[in-house]
LODODREN-692087 format. One line per 2 residues: number of its first residue (from 1); for each residue x, y, z of N, C-alpha, C. Coordinates in nm, 3 decimals, always signed. Layout:
BEGIN
NUM) X/Y/Z/X/Y/Z/X/Y/Z ~ ...
//
This chain:
BEGIN
1) +0.086/-0.117/+0.000/+0.000/+0.000/+0.000/+0.091/+0.123/+0.000 ~ +0.064/+0.212/-0.091/+0.146/+0.333/-0.102/+0.127/+0.422/+0.019
3) +0.010/+0.472/+0.038/-0.020/+0.561/+0.151/-0.161/+0.528/+0.199 ~ -0.177/+0.493/+0.328/-0.310/+0.460/+0.378/-0.402/+0.583/+0.375
5) -0.528/+0.557/+0.351/-0.626/+0.666/+0.348/-0.647/+0.721/+0.489 ~ -0.704/+0.840/+0.495/-0.734/+0.901/+0.625/-0.835/+0.817/+0.702
7) -0.928/+0.754/+0.628/-1.029/+0.669/+0.691/-0.963/+0.548/+0.757 ~ -0.865/+0.488/+0.688/-0.795/+0.372/+0.743/-0.710/+0.413/+0.863
9) -0.646/+0.528/+0.854/-0.567/+0.578/+0.967/-0.657/+0.603/+1.089 ~ -0.776/+0.656/+1.065/-0.870/+0.682/+1.174/-0.916/+0.551/+1.238
11) -0.944/+0.450/+1.155/-0.987/+0.320/+1.208/-0.876/+0.258/+1.293 ~ -0.751/+0.273/+1.250/-0.638/+0.221/+1.327/-0.624/+0.295/+1.459
13) -0.637/+0.426/+1.455/-0.622/+0.507/+1.576/-0.731/+0.476/+1.678 ~ -0.852/+0.443/+1.631/-0.963/+0.411/+1.721/-0.932/+0.296/+1.814
15) -0.852/+0.202/+1.764/-0.819/+0.083/+1.845/-0.675/+0.084/+1.894 ~ -0.610/+0.200/+1.885/-0.476/+0.214/+1.941/-0.363/+0.164/+1.855
17) -0.387/+0.144/+1.726/-0.281/+0.099/+1.636/-0.212/+0.221/+1.577 ~ -0.120/+0.277/+1.652/-0.058/+0.403/+1.613/+0.079/+0.387/+1.548
19) +0.129/+0.264/+1.539/+0.264/+0.244/+1.485/+0.266/+0.151/+1.365 ~ +0.160/+0.147/+1.287/+0.155/+0.059/+1.172/+0.247/+0.109/+1.062
21) +0.310/+0.015/+0.992/+0.399/+0.048/+0.881/+0.381/-0.055/+0.770 ~ +0.416/-0.014/+0.650/+0.424/-0.105/+0.536/+0.304/-0.195/+0.517
23) +0.332/-0.325/+0.516/+0.226/-0.423/+0.486/+0.119/-0.431/+0.593 ~ +0.146/-0.377/+0.712/+0.045/-0.380/+0.818/-0.081/-0.304/+0.777
25) -0.064/-0.199/+0.699/-0.181/-0.125/+0.651/-0.265/-0.213/+0.560 ~ -0.198/-0.293/+0.475/-0.270/-0.385/+0.387/-0.345/-0.490/+0.469
27) -0.280/-0.540/+0.573/-0.342/-0.641/+0.658/-0.463/-0.584/+0.732 ~ -0.450/-0.462/+0.780/-0.563/-0.398/+0.848/-0.678/-0.377/+0.751
29) -0.649/-0.333/+0.630/-0.755/-0.313/+0.531/-0.823/-0.445/+0.498 ~ -0.746/-0.553/+0.484/-0.804/-0.684/+0.456/-0.894/-0.729/+0.571
31) -0.851/-0.705/+0.695/-0.930/-0.743/+0.812/-1.061/-0.664/+0.817 ~ -1.054/-0.536/+0.788/-1.176/-0.454/+0.788/-1.271/-0.495/+0.676
33) -1.215/-0.531/+0.561/-1.299/-0.580/+0.450/-1.370/-0.709/+0.489 ~ -1.301/-0.800/+0.558/-1.362/-0.925/+0.603/-1.470/-0.897/+0.707
35) -1.445/-0.800/+0.793/-1.545/-0.764/+0.894/-1.674/-0.720/+0.825 ~ -1.662/-0.638/+0.724/-1.779/-0.592/+0.649/-1.849/-0.710/+0.583
37) -1.770/-0.800/+0.524/-1.828/-0.916/+0.456/-1.908/-1.004/+0.554 ~ -1.852/-1.024/+0.673/-1.915/-1.115/+0.768/-2.030/-1.050/+0.846
39) -2.035/-0.920/+0.852/-2.140/-0.854/+0.931/-2.243/-0.781/+0.846 ~ -2.228/-0.783/+0.716/-2.318/-0.703/+0.631/-2.463/-0.749/+0.637
41) -2.490/-0.874/+0.667/-2.627/-0.921/+0.672/-2.692/-0.913/+0.809 ~ -2.617/-0.863/+0.906/-2.670/-0.857/+1.043/-2.750/-0.729/+1.064
43) -2.852/-0.734/+1.149/-2.926/-0.613/+1.181/-2.835/-0.511/+1.251 ~ -2.863/-0.384/+1.231/-2.780/-0.278/+1.289/-2.812/-0.251/+1.435
45) -2.925/-0.298/+1.484/-2.965/-0.263/+1.619/-2.935/-0.371/+1.724 ~ -2.841/-0.460/+1.696/-2.806/-0.564/+1.793/-2.725/-0.505/+1.908
47) -2.745/-0.561/+2.025/-2.665/-0.522/+2.141/-2.587/-0.644/+2.186 ~ -2.503/-0.627/+2.286/-2.426/-0.739/+2.338/-2.518/-0.848/+2.394
49) -2.634/-0.809/+2.437/-2.727/-0.905/+2.497/-2.799/-0.988/+2.392 ~ -2.785/-0.954/+2.265/-2.849/-1.029/+2.158/-2.762/-1.143/+2.105
51) -2.645/-1.162/+2.164/-2.557/-1.268/+2.118/-2.624/-1.404/+2.144 ~ -2.625/-1.492/+2.046/-2.687/-1.622/+2.067/-2.608/-1.705/+2.169
53) -2.678/-1.769/+2.256/-2.613/-1.855/+2.355/-2.625/-1.999/+2.306 ~ -2.512/-2.057/+2.272/-2.510/-2.196/+2.227/-2.480/-2.283/+2.349
55) -2.569/-2.373/+2.377/-2.553/-2.458/+2.494/-2.532/-2.602/+2.447 ~ -2.424/-2.662/+2.494/-2.394/-2.800/+2.461/-2.404/-2.883/+2.586
57) -2.471/-2.993/+2.576/-2.486/-3.079/+2.692/-2.423/-3.215/+2.663 ~ -2.352/-3.265/+2.760/-2.291/-3.397/+2.747/-2.400/-3.502/+2.757
59) -2.381/-3.610/+2.689/-2.478/-3.720/+2.696/-2.468/-3.792/+2.830 ~ -2.557/-3.889/+2.851/-2.561/-3.963/+2.976/-2.431/-4.041/+3.002
61) -2.361/-4.076/+2.895/-2.239/-4.155/+2.910/-2.124/-4.073/+2.965 ~ -2.131/-3.943/+2.957/-2.019/-3.860/+3.002/-2.009/-3.857/+3.147
//
């Protein structure tokens, strides 16, 4: 990546990534792109309490 965009720099600063260099900017951009891909179908109004609780129970033999 030649020069990271201001938007990418702002996203890095939000999470305390203040010393990124070189390929790290590319890696951050790839991670943010994947985040968008994986969350694009989710409702915008979810809270932490809306996380699905997956419960696994051991069988009688356990």
